[in-house]
C-alpha positions in Angstrom: -58.7 -2.9 -182.8 -59.4 -6.7 -182.7 -58.9 -8.9 -185.8 -61.6 -11.4 -186.7 -59.2 -14.3 -186.3 -58.3 -13.1 -182.8 -61.9 -13.3 -181.5 -62.1 -16.3 -179.1 -64.6 -17.8 -176.7 -64.7 -15.9 -173.4 -63.3 -12.7 -174.9 -65.0 -9.5 -173.7 -65.4 -7.1 -176.6 -67.0 -3.7 -177.1 -68.2 -2.6 -180.6 -70.5 -5.6 -181.2 -73.5 -4.0 -179.5 -73.5 -0.3 -179.4 -72.8 1.1 -175.9 -72.1 -2.3 -174.3 -69.4 -4.9 -173.8 -70.3 -8.5 -174.4 -68.7 -11.9 -173.6 -68.2 -14.1 -176.5 -69.8 -17.6 -176.1 -68.9 -19.0 -179.5 -67.3 -18.0 -182.8 -68.0 -19.6 -186.2 -65.8 -18.7 -189.2 -67.1 -18.1 -192.7 -63.9 -17.9 -194.8 -61.2 -15.4 -194.1 -63.4 -12.2 -194.0 -66.4 -13.1 -191.9 -67.3 -14.6 -188.6 -70.5 -15.1 -186.6 -70.2 -14.4 -182.9 -72.6 -15.7 -180.3 -72.4 -13.5 -177.2 -74.0 -12.9 -173.8 -74.6 -9.3 -172.7 -74.4 -7.9 -169.1 -78.0 -8.9 -168.5 -77.4 -12.5 -169.5 -79.2 -12.3 -172.8 -77.8 -14.2 -175.7 -77.4 -12.7 -179.1 -75.5 -13.2 -182.4 -74.0 -11.0 -185.0 -72.1 -11.6 -188.2 -68.9 -9.5 -188.3 -66.8 -8.6 -191.4 -63.3 -7.1 -191.9 -65.0 -3.6 -192.1 -66.1 -4.1 -188.5 -62.6 -4.6 -187.1 -61.8 -0.9 -186.4 -64.9 -0.8 -184.1 -63.9 -3.9 -182.0 -62.0 -3.4 -178.8 -61.0 -6.0 -176.2 -62.2 -5.1 -172.7 -60.2 -6.3 -169.7 -62.3 -8.0 -167.2 -62.1 -6.3 -163.8 -63.5 -6.4 -160.4 -66.6 -4.3 -159.7 -64.7 -2.8 -156.7 -61.3 -3.2 -155.1 -59.2 -1.9 -152.2 -56.1 -1.0 -154.3 -56.3 2.8 -154.3 -53.7 5.1 -152.7 -54.6 5.2 -149.0 -53.4 8.9 -148.8 -56.3 9.8 -151.1 -58.8 8.5 -148.7 -58.6 9.8 -145.2 -61.1 8.6 -142.6 -62.2 11.0 -139.9 -63.3 9.8 -136.5 -65.5 11.9 -134.4 -64.4 12.5 -130.8 -66.9 11.2 -128.4 -68.2 13.0 -125.3 -65.9 13.4 -122.6 
């Protein structure tokens, strides 16, 4: 769960757009119990949404990761080489 006051520019959050994570572009506070977030989705489209305290249980911070990496256990991946003729 993410508190409204902990939402910052460049945070990546789920729970703002159903089924997607978005990157926060800007946050504008409206008192202690509401913020408007401006975000960019994975396709680069901009959007905005007003969030209230009741939305906090649905908000989760997503850790940015690499689309692929080479940090798996090498014993789990064994390469086989075919023996050539001869």
